[in-house]
DRENPA-3360 file (N, C-alpha, C; in nm, 2 decimals, always signed):
BEGIN
1 = MTNFYNRK = -1.54/+2.31/-0.15/-1.43/+2.21/-0.12/-1.39/+2.22/+0.03 ~ -1.37/+2.10/+0.08/-1.34/+2.10/+0.23/-1.20/+2.16/+0.26 ~ -1.20/+2.24/+0.36/-1.07/+2.29/+0.41/-1.02/+2.19/+0.51 ~ -0.92/+2.11/+0.47/-0.86/+2.01/+0.57/-0.77/+2.07/+0.67 ~ -0.74/+2.20/+0.65/-0.65/+2.27/+0.75/-0.73/+2.35/+0.85 ~ -0.86/+2.34/+0.84/-0.94/+2.41/+0.95/-0.96/+2.31/+1.06 ~ -0.86/+2.28/+1.14/-0.86/+2.18/+1.24/-0.86/+2.24/+1.38 ~ -0.93/+2.17/+1.47/-0.93/+2.21/+1.61/-0.87/+2.10/+1.70;
9 = LIQTEDGS = -0.79/+2.14/+1.79/-0.73/+2.05/+1.89/-0.83/+2.02/+2.00 ~ -0.85/+1.89/+2.03/-0.94/+1.85/+2.13/-0.88/+1.74/+2.22 ~ -0.93/+1.73/+2.34/-0.88/+1.62/+2.43/-0.98/+1.51/+2.43 ~ -0.93/+1.39/+2.41/-1.01/+1.27/+2.41/-1.03/+1.22/+2.56 ~ -1.11/+1.11/+2.57/-1.15/+1.06/+2.70/-1.04/+1.02/+2.79 ~ -0.93/+0.97/+2.73/-0.81/+0.93/+2.82/-0.72/+1.04/+2.85 ~ -0.74/+1.16/+2.79/-0.66/+1.28/+2.81/-0.57/+1.31/+2.70 ~ -0.55/+1.21/+2.60/-0.47/+1.24/+2.49/-0.54/+1.33/+2.38;
17 = HTLFLPEL = -0.46/+1.40/+2.31/-0.51/+1.49/+2.21/-0.54/+1.42/+2.08 ~ -0.64/+1.48/+2.01/-0.66/+1.45/+1.87/-0.70/+1.58/+1.80 ~ -0.73/+1.57/+1.67/-0.78/+1.69/+1.60/-0.92/+1.66/+1.54 ~ -0.99/+1.77/+1.53/-1.13/+1.76/+1.48/-1.15/+1.85/+1.36 ~ -1.21/+1.80/+1.26/-1.24/+1.87/+1.14/-1.39/+1.91/+1.14 ~ -1.43/+2.03/+1.17/-1.57/+2.07/+1.19/-1.65/+2.05/+1.06 ~ -1.58/+2.08/+0.94/-1.66/+2.08/+0.82/-1.70/+1.94/+0.78 ~ -1.63/+1.84/+0.83/-1.66/+1.70/+0.80/-1.72/+1.63/+0.93;
25 = NEHYHSVH = -1.72/+1.70/+1.04/-1.76/+1.64/+1.16/-1.68/+1.51/+1.19 ~ -1.55/+1.51/+1.17/-1.47/+1.40/+1.17/-1.35/+1.42/+1.26 ~ -1.32/+1.32/+1.35/-1.20/+1.33/+1.44/-1.09/+1.24/+1.38 ~ -0.97/+1.28/+1.41/-0.85/+1.20/+1.36/-0.84/+1.07/+1.44 ~ -0.89/+1.07/+1.56/-0.88/+0.95/+1.65/-1.01/+0.93/+1.72 ~ -1.03/+0.82/+1.79/-1.15/+0.80/+1.87/-1.16/+0.90/+1.98 ~ -1.28/+0.95/+2.00/-1.30/+1.04/+2.11/-1.29/+0.96/+2.25 ~ -1.30/+0.83/+2.24/-1.28/+0.75/+2.37/-1.14/+0.74/+2.41;
33 = GALPESLH = -1.05/+0.79/+2.33/-0.91/+0.78/+2.36/-0.82/+0.76/+2.24 ~ -0.74/+0.87/+2.20/-0.66/+0.86/+2.08/-0.55/+0.76/+2.11 ~ -0.48/+0.77/+2.22/-0.37/+0.68/+2.25/-0.41/+0.53/+2.26 ~ -0.51/+0.50/+2.34/-0.55/+0.36/+2.34/-0.60/+0.30/+2.21 ~ -0.67/+0.38/+2.13/-0.71/+0.33/+1.99/-0.59/+0.30/+1.91 ~ -0.49/+0.39/+1.90/-0.37/+0.36/+1.82/-0.30/+0.24/+1.87 ~ -0.28/+0.23/+2.00/-0.21/+0.11/+2.06/-0.28/-0.02/+2.02 ~ -0.41/-0.02/+2.03/-0.49/-0.14/+2.01/-0.49/-0.18/+1.86;
41 = VFIREGLD = -0.54/-0.09/+1.78/-0.56/-0.12/+1.64/-0.44/-0.15/+1.56 ~ -0.34/-0.06/+1.58/-0.22/-0.07/+1.49/-0.10/-0.13/+1.55 ~ -0.08/-0.12/+1.68/+0.04/-0.18/+1.75/+0.01/-0.32/+1.79 ~ -0.09/-0.34/+1.88/-0.11/-0.47/+1.93/-0.17/-0.57/+1.83 ~ -0.26/-0.52/+1.74/-0.32/-0.61/+1.64/-0.25/-0.61/+1.51 ~ -0.14/-0.54/+1.50/-0.06/-0.53/+1.38/+0.08/-0.56/+1.40 ~ +0.15/-0.45/+1.44/+0.30/-0.45/+1.46/+0.34/-0.57/+1.55 ~ +0.28/-0.58/+1.67/+0.32/-0.68/+1.76/+0.32/-0.82/+1.71;
49 = LLLQTKKA = +0.22/-0.85/+1.62/+0.21/-0.98/+1.56/+0.33/-1.01/+1.47 ~ +0.38/-0.91/+1.40/+0.49/-0.93/+1.31/+0.63/-0.93/+1.39 ~ +0.63/-0.85/+1.49/+0.75/-0.86/+1.58/+0.78/-0.99/+1.63 ~ +0.67/-1.07/+1.65/+0.70/-1.21/+1.70/+0.77/-1.30/+1.60 ~ +0.77/-1.26/+1.47/+0.85/-1.34/+1.37/+1.00/-1.31/+1.38 ~ +1.04/-1.21/+1.46/+1.18/-1.18/+1.49/+1.25/-1.14/+1.36 ~ +1.19/-1.07/+1.27/+1.25/-1.02/+1.15/+1.34/-0.91/+1.19 ~ +1.45/-0.89/+1.12/+1.55/-0.78/+1.16/+1.50/-0.64/+1.11;
57 = ELNILEVG = +1.41/-0.64/+1.01/+1.36/-0.52/+0.96/+1.22/-0.54/+0.90 ~ +1.13/-0.44/+0.92/+1.00/-0.44/+0.86/+0.97/-0.31/+0.78 ~ +0.90/-0.33/+0.67/+0.86/-0.22/+0.59/+0.72/-0.19/+0.61 ~ +0.69/-0.06/+0.65/+0.55/-0.03/+0.69/+0.50/+0.09/+0.60 ~ +0.37/+0.07/+0.56/+0.31/+0.18/+0.49/+0.19/+0.23/+0.58 ~ +0.18/+0.36/+0.59/+0.07/+0.42/+0.66/-0.01/+0.50/+0.57 ~ -0.14/+0.47/+0.56/-0.23/+0.55/+0.48/-0.30/+0.65/+0.57 ~ -0.25/+0.78/+0.58/-0.31/+0.88/+0.67/-0.22/+0.90/+0.79;
65 = LGTGLNAL = -0.11/+0.97/+0.77/-0.02/+0.99/+0.88/-0.09/+1.07/+1.00 ~ -0.17/+1.17/+0.96/-0.25/+1.25/+1.06/-0.16/+1.31/+1.17 ~ -0.18/+1.28/+1.29/-0.11/+1.34/+1.40/+0.03/+1.28/+1.42 ~ +0.06/+1.17/+1.35/+0.18/+1.10/+1.36/+0.19/+1.00/+1.48 ~ +0.07/+0.98/+1.55/+0.07/+0.90/+1.67/+0.11/+0.75/+1.64 ~ +0.05/+0.70/+1.53/+0.08/+0.56/+1.49/+0.23/+0.54/+1.46 ~ +0.29/+0.64/+1.39/+0.43/+0.63/+1.36/+0.52/+0.64/+1.48 ~ +0.48/+0.73/+1.57/+0.55/+0.75/+1.70/+0.55/+0.62/+1.78;
73 = LTLMRSTE = +0.43/+0.56/+1.80/+0.42/+0.44/+1.87/+0.50/+0.32/+1.81 ~ +0.50/+0.32/+1.68/+0.57/+0.22/+1.61/+0.72/+0.24/+1.63 ~ +0.77/+0.36/+1.63/+0.91/+0.38/+1.65/+0.95/+0.33/+1.80 ~ +0.87/+0.37/+1.89/+0.90/+0.33/+2.03/+0.89/+0.18/+2.05 ~ +0.79/+0.11/+2.00/+0.78/-0.03/+2.01/+0.89/-0.11/+1.94 ~ +0.92/-0.07/+1.82/+1.02/-0.14/+1.74/+1.16/-0.12/+1.80 ~ +1.18/+0.00/+1.86/+1.31/+0.02/+1.92/+1.33/-0.07/+2.04 ~ +1.22/-0.09/+2.12/+1.22/-0.18/+2.23/+1.25/-0.32/+2.18;
81 = AGCGISYL = +1.20/-0.36/+2.07/+1.21/-0.50/+2.02/+1.34/-0.51/+1.94 ~ +1.41/-0.41/+1.91/+1.53/-0.42/+1.83/+1.51/-0.45/+1.69 ~ +1.40/-0.40/+1.63/+1.37/-0.43/+1.49/+1.38/-0.30/+1.41 ~ +1.45/-0.30/+1.30/+1.46/-0.18/+1.22/+1.33/-0.16/+1.14 ~ +1.30/-0.04/+1.12/+1.17/+0.00/+1.05/+1.20/+0.09/+0.93 ~ +1.15/+0.06/+0.82/+1.14/+0.16/+0.71/+0.99/+0.20/+0.69 ~ +0.96/+0.33/+0.71/+0.82/+0.37/+0.73/+0.79/+0.47/+0.62 ~ +0.69/+0.44/+0.54/+0.64/+0.54/+0.44/+0.50/+0.58/+0.48;
89 = ALEPYPLT = +0.48/+0.71/+0.49/+0.35/+0.76/+0.53/+0.29/+0.85/+0.42 ~ +0.16/+0.83/+0.39/+0.09/+0.91/+0.29/+0.01/+1.01/+0.36 ~ +0.03/+1.14/+0.33/-0.05/+1.24/+0.40/-0.06/+1.37/+0.32 ~ -0.17/+1.39/+0.24/-0.18/+1.50/+0.16/-0.21/+1.63/+0.24 ~ -0.25/+1.62/+0.36/-0.28/+1.74/+0.44/-0.20/+1.74/+0.58 ~ -0.07/+1.76/+0.57/+0.02/+1.74/+0.69/-0.01/+1.85/+0.79 ~ +0.02/+1.81/+0.91/+0.01/+1.91/+1.02/+0.12/+2.01/+1.01 ~ +0.09/+2.13/+1.06/+0.20/+2.23/+1.07/+0.28/+2.20/+1.19;
97 = SGEAEALN = +0.40/+2.27/+1.20/+0.49/+2.25/+1.31/+0.41/+2.29/+1.44 ~ +0.34/+2.39/+1.43/+0.27/+2.44/+1.55/+0.16/+2.34/+1.60 ~ +0.09/+2.28/+1.50/-0.01/+2.18/+1.54/+0.06/+2.06/+1.61 ~ +0.17/+2.02/+1.55/+0.24/+1.90/+1.61/+0.29/+1.93/+1.75 ~ +0.34/+2.05/+1.76/+0.40/+2.08/+1.90/+0.29/+2.10/+2.00 ~ +0.17/+2.13/+1.96/+0.06/+2.15/+2.06/+0.00/+2.02/+2.11 ~ +0.03/+1.91/+2.04/-0.02/+1.78/+2.08/+0.04/+1.74/+2.22 ~ -0.03/+1.68/+2.31/+0.02/+1.65/+2.44/+0.07/+1.51/+2.45;
105 = FHEMMGER = +0.12/+1.45/+2.35/+0.17/+1.31/+2.36/+0.29/+1.30/+2.45 ~ +0.37/+1.41/+2.46/+0.49/+1.40/+2.55/+0.44/+1.40/+2.70 ~ +0.33/+1.47/+2.72/+0.27/+1.47/+2.86/+0.22/+1.33/+2.90 ~ +0.17/+1.26/+2.80/+0.11/+1.13/+2.82/+0.22/+1.02/+2.83 ~ +0.33/+1.04/+2.76/+0.43/+0.93/+2.75/+0.56/+0.96/+2.83 ~ +0.58/+1.09/+2.87/+0.69/+1.12/+2.95/+0.82/+1.12/+2.88 ~ +0.93/+1.10/+2.95/+1.06/+1.11/+2.90/+1.10/+1.00/+2.79 ~ +1.02/+0.89/+2.79/+1.05/+0.79/+2.69/+1.01/+0.83/+2.55;
113 = MPVKAFNR = +0.93/+0.93/+2.53/+0.90/+0.97/+2.40/+1.01/+1.04/+2.33 ~ +1.05/+1.00/+2.21/+1.16/+1.06/+2.13/+1.10/+1.19/+2.06 ~ +1.10/+1.30/+2.14/+1.04/+1.42/+2.09/+1.10/+1.48/+1.96 ~ +1.23/+1.47/+1.95/+1.30/+1.53/+1.83/+1.26/+1.45/+1.71 ~ +1.25/+1.31/+1.72/+1.21/+1.23/+1.61/+1.07/+1.26/+1.57 ~ +0.98/+1.27/+1.67/+0.84/+1.30/+1.64/+0.83/+1.44/+1.56 ~ +0.90/+1.54/+1.61/+0.89/+1.67/+1.54/+0.94/+1.66/+1.40 ~ +1.05/+1.58/+1.39/+1.11/+1.56/+1.25/+1.01/+1.50/+1.15;
121 = MHDLPFSR = +0.93/+1.40/+1.20/+0.83/+1.34/+1.11/+0.75/+1.45/+1.05 ~ +0.71/+1.55/+1.12/+0.62/+1.66/+1.07/+0.70/+1.76/+0.99 ~ +0.82/+1.79/+1.03/+0.90/+1.89/+0.96/+0.97/+1.84/+0.83 ~ +0.99/+1.71/+0.82/+1.06/+1.66/+0.71/+0.98/+1.69/+0.58 ~ +1.06/+1.74/+0.48/+0.99/+1.77/+0.35/+0.94/+1.64/+0.28 ~ +0.84/+1.66/+0.20/+0.79/+1.54/+0.12/+0.90/+1.48/+0.04 ~ +0.89/+1.34/+0.03/+0.97/+1.26/-0.06/+1.12/+1.27/-0.02 ~ +1.15/+1.30/+0.10/+1.29/+1.29/+0.15/+1.29/+1.18/+0.26;
129 = KETIFPGF = +1.37/+1.08/+0.23/+1.39/+0.96/+0.32/+1.50/+1.00/+0.42 ~ +1.48/+0.98/+0.54/+1.58/+1.01/+0.65/+1.57/+0.92/+0.77 ~ +1.68/+0.89/+0.82/+1.69/+0.82/+0.95/+1.66/+0.92/+1.06 ~ +1.54/+0.92/+1.12/+1.51/+1.02/+1.22/+1.53/+0.97/+1.36 ~ +1.56/+0.84/+1.37/+1.60/+0.78/+1.50/+1.68/+0.65/+1.47 ~ +1.77/+0.61/+1.55/+1.85/+0.49/+1.51/+1.76/+0.37/+1.48 ~ +1.77/+0.32/+1.36/+1.69/+0.20/+1.32/+1.55/+0.24/+1.27 ~ +1.52/+0.37/+1.25/+1.39/+0.41/+1.20/+1.41/+0.51/+1.09;
137 = VFEKWSHK = +1.38/+0.46/+0.97/+1.39/+0.54/+0.84/+1.25/+0.58/+0.81 ~ +1.23/+0.71/+0.79/+1.10/+0.77/+0.77/+1.09/+0.85/+0.64 ~ +0.98/+0.84/+0.57/+0.95/+0.92/+0.45/+0.81/+0.94/+0.44 ~ +0.76/+1.06/+0.39/+0.62/+1.09/+0.37/+0.60/+1.14/+0.23 ~ +0.49/+1.10/+0.18/+0.45/+1.15/+0.04/+0.32/+1.23/+0.05 ~ +0.30/+1.32/-0.04/+0.18/+1.41/-0.04/+0.06/+1.34/-0.11 ~ +0.09/+1.22/-0.16/-0.02/+1.15/-0.24/-0.13/+1.10/-0.15 ~ -0.25/+1.09/-0.21/-0.35/+1.01/-0.16/-0.32/+0.86/-0.21;
145 = VHDAPLPS = -0.38/+0.76/-0.14/-0.34/+0.63/-0.17/-0.37/+0.59/-0.32 ~ -0.48/+0.64/-0.37/-0.51/+0.59/-0.51/-0.42/+0.66/-0.61 ~ -0.35/+0.76/-0.57/-0.25/+0.83/-0.66/-0.11/+0.79/-0.64 ~ -0.08/+0.73/-0.53/+0.06/+0.70/-0.49/+0.12/+0.59/-0.58 ~ +0.25/+0.61/-0.62/+0.32/+0.51/-0.70/+0.38/+0.41/-0.61 ~ +0.30/+0.32/-0.56/+0.35/+0.22/-0.46/+0.43/+0.11/-0.53 ~ +0.54/+0.07/-0.47/+0.61/-0.04/-0.53/+0.54/-0.17/-0.51 ~ +0.58/-0.27/-0.59/+0.51/-0.40/-0.57/+0.58/-0.48/-0.46;
153 = EAFDLVYF = +0.50/-0.56/-0.39/+0.55/-0.65/-0.29/+0.65/-0.60/-0.20 ~ +0.63/-0.48/-0.15/+0.73/-0.41/-0.07/+0.70/-0.40/+0.08 ~ +0.57/-0.41/+0.12/+0.54/-0.38/+0.26/+0.50/-0.50/+0.34 ~ +0.55/-0.51/+0.46/+0.51/-0.62/+0.56/+0.38/-0.58/+0.63 ~ +0.35/-0.45/+0.65/+0.24/-0.41/+0.73/+0.19/-0.28/+0.68 ~ +0.06/-0.27/+0.68/-0.01/-0.15/+0.63/-0.11/-0.10/+0.74 ~ -0.09/+0.02/+0.78/-0.19/+0.09/+0.87/-0.28/+0.17/+0.78 ~ -0.40/+0.12/+0.77/-0.50/+0.20/+0.69/-0.58/+0.28/+0.78;
161 = DAFGPQVQ = -0.54/+0.41/+0.79/-0.59/+0.50/+0.90/-0.65/+0.63/+0.83 ~ -0.70/+0.61/+0.71/-0.76/+0.73/+0.64/-0.89/+0.77/+0.71 ~ -0.94/+0.89/+0.68/-1.07/+0.93/+0.73/-1.18/+0.83/+0.69 ~ -1.28/+0.81/+0.77/-1.38/+0.70/+0.75/-1.44/+0.70/+0.62 ~ -1.50/+0.58/+0.58/-1.56/+0.56/+0.45/-1.68/+0.65/+0.43 ~ -1.75/+0.70/+0.54/-1.86/+0.79/+0.52/-1.81/+0.93/+0.48 ~ -1.68/+0.96/+0.50/-1.62/+1.09/+0.47/-1.54/+1.08/+0.34 ~ -1.46/+0.98/+0.32/-1.38/+0.97/+0.20/-1.40/+0.83/+0.14;
169 = PELWTETV = -1.52/+0.80/+0.09/-1.55/+0.67/+0.04/-1.46/+0.62/-0.08 ~ -1.40/+0.72/-0.15/-1.32/+0.69/-0.26/-1.19/+0.62/-0.22 ~ -1.15/+0.62/-0.09/-1.03/+0.56/-0.04/-1.05/+0.42/+0.01 ~ -1.18/+0.37/+0.02/-1.21/+0.25/+0.08/-1.28/+0.15/-0.02 ~ -1.22/+0.15/-0.14/-1.28/+0.07/-0.25/-1.20/-0.05/-0.29 ~ -1.26/-0.14/-0.36/-1.19/-0.26/-0.41/-1.07/-0.22/-0.49 ~ -1.08/-0.11/-0.57/-0.96/-0.07/-0.66/-0.85/-0.03/-0.57 ~ -0.87/+0.05/-0.46/-0.77/+0.09/-0.37/-0.71/-0.03/-0.30;
177 = FSKVFAAM = -0.79/-0.12/-0.25/-0.74/-0.23/-0.17/-0.66/-0.33/-0.26 ~ -0.71/-0.34/-0.38/-0.63/-0.43/-0.48/-0.49/-0.37/-0.50 ~ -0.48/-0.24/-0.51/-0.35/-0.17/-0.52/-0.27/-0.19/-0.40 ~ -0.32/-0.18/-0.28/-0.25/-0.20/-0.16/-0.20/-0.34/-0.15 ~ -0.29/-0.44/-0.19/-0.26/-0.58/-0.18/-0.14/-0.61/-0.27 ~ -0.13/-0.55/-0.39/-0.02/-0.57/-0.48/+0.11/-0.52/-0.42 ~ +0.10/-0.41/-0.34/+0.22/-0.35/-0.28/+0.27/-0.42/-0.15 ~ +0.20/-0.52/-0.11/+0.23/-0.59/+0.02/+0.31/-0.72/-0.02;
185 = KKGGLLTT = +0.39/-0.76/+0.08/+0.46/-0.89/+0.07/+0.36/-1.00/+0.11 ~ +0.39/-1.12/+0.06/+0.31/-1.24/+0.10/+0.33/-1.25/+0.25 ~ +0.22/-1.28/+0.32/+0.22/-1.29/+0.47/+0.21/-1.16/+0.54 ~ +0.19/-1.05/+0.46/+0.17/-0.92/+0.52/+0.04/-0.89/+0.58 ~ +0.03/-0.79/+0.67/-0.09/-0.76/+0.74/-0.14/-0.62/+0.71 ~ -0.27/-0.60/+0.70/-0.32/-0.46/+0.70/-0.42/-0.45/+0.82 ~ -0.41/-0.34/+0.89/-0.50/-0.32/+1.00/-0.57/-0.19/+0.99 ~ -0.70/-0.19/+1.03/-0.78/-0.07/+1.02/-0.88/-0.07/+1.13;
193 = YSAKGSVK = -0.92/+0.05/+1.17/-1.03/+0.06/+1.27/-1.16/+0.03/+1.22 ~ -1.18/+0.04/+1.09/-1.32/+0.02/+1.03/-1.36/-0.13/+1.02 ~ -1.48/-0.15/+1.06/-1.54/-0.29/+1.04/-1.67/-0.28/+0.96 ~ -1.68/-0.17/+0.88/-1.80/-0.15/+0.81/-1.82/-0.26/+0.70 ~ -1.94/-0.30/+0.67/-1.96/-0.41/+0.58/-1.91/-0.38/+0.44 ~ -1.92/-0.26/+0.39/-1.87/-0.22/+0.26/-1.72/-0.23/+0.26 ~ -1.65/-0.20/+0.37/-1.51/-0.21/+0.37/-1.46/-0.35/+0.37 ~ -1.53/-0.44/+0.45/-1.50/-0.58/+0.45/-1.51/-0.64/+0.31;
201 = RALKSGGF = -1.62/-0.61/+0.24/-1.64/-0.66/+0.11/-1.54/-0.61/+0.01 ~ -1.50/-0.49/+0.02/-1.40/-0.43/-0.07/-1.26/-0.50/-0.04 ~ -1.23/-0.52/+0.08/-1.10/-0.59/+0.12/-1.10/-0.73/+0.06 ~ -1.21/-0.81/+0.08/-1.22/-0.94/+0.03/-1.20/-0.94/-0.12 ~ -1.27/-0.85/-0.19/-1.26/-0.84/-0.33/-1.12/-0.81/-0.38 ~ -1.05/-0.73/-0.29/-0.91/-0.70/-0.33/-0.81/-0.81/-0.30 ~ -0.86/-0.92/-0.25/-0.77/-1.04/-0.24/-0.74/-1.08/-0.10 ~ -0.78/-1.00/+0.00/-0.74/-1.03/+0.14/-0.83/-1.13/+0.21;
209 = RLEHPAGP = -0.77/-1.20/+0.31/-0.84/-1.29/+0.40/-0.86/-1.20/+0.53 ~ -0.98/-1.20/+0.58/-1.01/-1.11/+0.69/-1.02/-1.18/+0.82 ~ -0.98/-1.11/+0.93/-1.00/-1.14/+1.07/-1.06/-1.02/+1.14 ~ -1.14/-1.05/+1.24/-1.21/-0.94/+1.31/-1.18/-0.94/+1.46 ~ -1.07/-0.90/+1.50/-1.04/-0.89/+1.65/-1.14/-0.79/+1.71 ~ -1.15/-0.80/+1.85/-1.23/-0.70/+1.92/-1.17/-0.56/+1.90 ~ -1.26/-0.46/+1.89/-1.21/-0.33/+1.87/-1.17/-0.26/+1.99 ~ -1.12/-0.13/+1.98/-1.09/-0.05/+2.10/-1.22/-0.01/+2.16;
217 = KGKREMTR = -1.21/+0.07/+2.27/-1.32/+0.11/+2.34/-1.42/+0.19/+2.25 ~ -1.54/+0.16/+2.25/-1.64/+0.23/+2.17/-1.67/+0.15/+2.04 ~ -1.59/+0.05/+2.00/-1.61/-0.03/+1.88/-1.61/-0.18/+1.91 ~ -1.72/-0.25/+1.86/-1.73/-0.39/+1.89/-1.61/-0.47/+1.83 ~ -1.57/-0.43/+1.70/-1.47/-0.50/+1.64/-1.39/-0.41/+1.54 ~ -1.28/-0.45/+1.50/-1.20/-0.38/+1.40/-1.17/-0.48/+1.29 ~ -1.08/-0.45/+1.19/-1.05/-0.54/+1.08/-0.90/-0.56/+1.07 ~ -0.86/-0.68/+1.05/-0.72/-0.72/+1.01/-0.73/-0.80/+0.89;
225 = ALKM = -0.65/-0.76/+0.79/-0.66/-0.83/+0.66/-0.52/-0.89/+0.63 ~ -0.52/-1.01/+0.58/-0.40/-1.08/+0.55/-0.38/-1.11/+0.40 ~ -0.26/-1.10/+0.36/-0.22/-1.14/+0.22/-0.16/-1.28/+0.23 ~ -0.23/-1.38/+0.19/-0.18/-1.51/+0.20/-0.10/-1.56/+0.08;
% end
């Protein structure tokens, strides 16, 4: 059985940190740059599109909280835009407080990073909903996505940031994407770094309409899925 807690801190090409799982030969973020990847795939190609609708509040589901970088960037961008966020993260293998504190995101972002809120994401017990920053309500569950009791038609945006389909193929199936589809509101978006053919087919079979924006550095394209 894989030990998901045997993780090593590494520095990616842009200087930002990620974690590496030697047993799976898998990184939590792109080695070309953790920060640019998250900004591109999940913020610019996901959150920013919905912020243009000027909704007062968005409900977001993240499959794979990992280092918390996507949630952190979402908090910062939504605060700038004056949009309230209710954020649910699924993470069966959460970071320890020490691992979270060792990440150099504060060095990359400077004083604008809400350090206390970021640390609270990782310290917060499972299944406790809490306002960790004005306008940002956060909760995390220990479930994997196929086990999570997701509510129906609840989410405006889904960040699908699980380990890749070559590592956890059971998370990238038609069954899983159908479940996520049912949990999303009409007009909702799902964004993911993966553009693998099997992932695209599973998303389509799950009910989504697909778009393929250019990917971050090192990837030709990514995937954005829409619930019409």
